[in-house]
N, C-alpha and C positions, 0 to 999 in steps of 0.2 A: 088447426091445431097441432101442436106438436106431439108426436108419438115418444112421449119418456119411455114406459116400458121396452119399445121395440129399442131404444137407444141402450138402455140398460141391457137389455138381452144381448144385441150385438155385441156390444162393448165387452161383456162376459164371454161370449165365444170366441173373441178374439183374443182372450187372456189379455186385455189392455187395462192396466190399473187405472183410477181413476186419480192417480197423483199426476200420473203420466199424461192424461189427458188435460188436466188442470194447467199443465206447465205449457204444453202446446199453444192451449187458448190463452195464455199470458197471465193467467191466475200464479199468484205467491204460493198459495195455499190451496191443498184438495178440497176443503171445506167450502171452497166457493164453486168449485164445481160438483160438488155433493148437492149442494142446493138447487141447483139448474136441473139436476138429473131426478131430485125429487120434486120438483116443481113448486119450490119455496121462493125461487126466485125467476125472473122472466129471461130469456135468452134471446140475445138481438140477432138480427140478420146475420151479421158477419159472422158471429160465433157460430150460428147454426150453420153456414157453410164451411168453415175451418172443420168443424165437427163433421160435419159429411166427408171430407176430404180424410180427415184421420180416421175415421172408419170404414174409409174405401168404400161408401157406398151413395147411390145417386140422393141429391137433396130431397127429392120427392118421395123418397121412402120414409123420409124423417115426419113426414106429414100426414095426420092420420086424414082417411079419405070416407067421405059420405056423411061427413057431418055440417050441419049448416047451423048458419048464426041464427039464434032466436032474435027478434026484437021488433 
């Protein structure tokens, strides 16, 4: 599972605006990225990889650890 809170925290710590990330990810409007960060829209692995590069952190740090799928 993606750690959305961590993404938001790191983005804010680095002073990166949602609009800037949205453009880097190829979105025309920041609202598309906003929906990703809020969990209203699923993020593709390609976008997640790009996001880790934008935030300059390892991909693994964007994934919550210790959670197992129930099923």
